[in-house]
Structure formats: C-alpha cells, structure tokens
C-alpha positions as semicolon CSV with decimal commas, in nm:
position;residue;x (nm);y (nm);z (nm)
1;M;16,181;0,069;-12,521
2;K;16,417;0,239;-12,689
3;K;16,252;0,236;-12,960
4;I;15,955;0,441;-12,934
5;F;16,201;0,667;-12,637
6;L;16,347;0,732;-12,987
7;V;16,089;0,834;-13,225
8;I;15,979;1,051;-12,953
9;F;16,357;1,255;-12,920
10;L;16,369;1,239;-13,329
11;F;16,012;1,401;-13,294
12;C;16,044;1,640;-13,028
13;S;16,460;1,755;-13,258
14;A;16,251;1,782;-13,576
15;I;15,993;1,980;-13,433
16;G;16,232;2,206;-13,208
17;L;16,442;2,235;-13,554
18;G;16,219;2,353;-13,805
19;C;16,071;2,638;-13,583
20;Q;16,146;2,972;-13,627
21;N;16,177;3,303;-13,393
22;I;15,877;3,461;-13,374
23;Q;15,846;3,709;-13,709
24;S;15,585;3,977;-13,669
25;S;15,431;4,163;-14,059
26;S;15,204;4,425;-14,177
27;R;14,979;4,497;-14,415
28;V;14,888;4,878;-14,512
29;S;14,571;4,968;-14,677
30;T;14,444;5,310;-14,763
31;T;14,053;5,401;-14,881
32;G;13,906;5,710;-15,024
33;T;13,745;5,840;-15,283
34;K;13,972;5,829;-15,674
35;V;13,930;6,114;-15,844
36;G;14,180;6,067;-16,098
37;N;14,514;6,008;-15,992
38;E;14,470;6,168;-15,629
39;L;14,268;6,006;-15,373
40;V;13,965;6,216;-15,156
41;A;13,893;6,151;-14,819
42;L;13,567;6,217;-14,611
43;K;13,564;6,322;-14,285
44;G;13,517;6,005;-14,075
45;D;13,767;5,821;-14,354
46;A;14,032;5,592;-14,224
47;V;14,338;5,726;-14,446
48;I;14,577;5,482;-14,358
49;E;14,507;5,156;-14,236
50;I;14,790;5,001;-14,074
51;I;14,711;4,574;-13,959
52;N;14,943;4,394;-13,754
53;R;15,003;4,037;-13,751
54;E;15,251;3,788;-13,572
55;S;15,311;3,408;-13,601
56;L;15,206;3,203;-13,411
57;P;15,376;3,038;-13,073
58;N;15,380;2,700;-13,031
59;L;15,470;2,472;-12,770
60;F;15,876;2,583;-12,777
61;G;15,826;2,931;-12,767
62;K;15,907;2,976;-13,129
63;A;15,609;3,019;-13,417
64;D;15,399;2,768;-13,546
65;V;15,526;2,523;-13,819
66;F;15,245;2,515;-14,019
67;G;15,348;2,920;-14,083
68;R;14,956;3,076;-13,904
69;T;14,973;3,382;-13,755
70;R;14,748;3,607;-13,515
71;P;14,682;3,975;-13,516
72;T;14,812;4,203;-13,247
73;G;14,629;4,553;-13,328
74;T;14,631;4,741;-13,588
75;T;14,675;5,202;-13,643
76;S;14,413;5,391;-13,840
77;L;14,479;5,766;-13,960
78;I;14,139;5,911;-13,997
79;F;14,089;6,230;-14,179
80;L;13,873;6,462;-13,941
81;G;13,831;6,691;-14,139
82;G;14,036;7,071;-14,273
83;S;14,076;7,443;-14,198
84;S;14,306;7,744;-14,271
85;N;14,525;7,520;-14,514
86;K;14,527;7,298;-14,234
87;A;14,442;6,878;-14,204
88;N;14,319;6,726;-13,861
89;F;14,371;6,411;-13,806
90;L;14,291;6,151;-13,559
91;R;14,533;5,833;-13,484
92;R;14,407;5,529;-13,289
93;D;14,542;5,246;-13,221
94;C;14,384;4,894;-13,120
95;M;14,640;4,674;-12,940
96;S;14,576;4,310;-12,913
97;G;14,657;4,066;-12,780
98;T;14,674;3,700;-12,523
99;L;14,625;3,669;-12,219
100;G;14,884;3,398;-12,074
101;I;14,762;3,117;-11,854
102;C;14,918;2,806;-11,806
103;M;14,620;2,559;-11,677
104;R;14,748;2,165;-11,428
105;R;14,684;1,898;-11,282
106;R;14,799;1,796;-10,915
107;G;14,663;1,609;-10,701
108;G;14,355;1,576;-10,845
109;K;14,301;1,922;-10,897
110;L;14,267;2,179;-11,166
111;L;14,486;2,450;-11,131
112;I;14,488;2,747;-11,293
113;E;14,782;2,986;-11,327
114;E;14,798;3,357;-11,477
C-alpha cells in the first residue's frame, strides 16, 4: 500500500515540477502581391494578420507537458482603399476562448457548474 502512495506521489510531483507557466505566442503574416521589391495590396486584402496562441493548461493550471497550444484570437489589418494620398485601413480583432466548466458527481447525480 505504501508503494502505491509513493508511486502516486512521485508521479504527481514529476508532473507538477515539469510544468511551466502558461506562455503566449504570436505569429505575424503579411499578404499582398509582390511587385519588384514592394508589396502591393488591393481593396479588401488583409495586409497584416497576427495569430495569437497560448499554452494549453493542464489539471494544475500550468502549461501542458507535451507543449500543446490553443488559439486565442487573431488581429487583421485590412486595406480599404485610398484617397487624397491617404490609405484607409480597418483593424479587426477576433478573440476566442473557452468556458470554464466544472463537472463533478455528488450522490449519484452529475452537477455542472459554470
């Protein structure tokens, strides 16, 4: 019986110590038509797009041991056109997230809490 508790304790300790804090990362991409050394955008083109991701949290609230990530949203800069030597852009932010739902059993009934 002591060996089982020791194995469980060592396993939980290894997972708890092996996990790092949740990290956020971003990837920037640019689009457009390349003409010589310049990038040309037409109306409606997403000139810059930033894709945000964060570490997938585990049971202990730390980063996943396997390095998995989940998307948290995108930010796009869209070219709307130009007039009078001015360029018009639209910034679009799309945020995504998950709901924290806890499920547990009490007396044979499944309770769902938000």
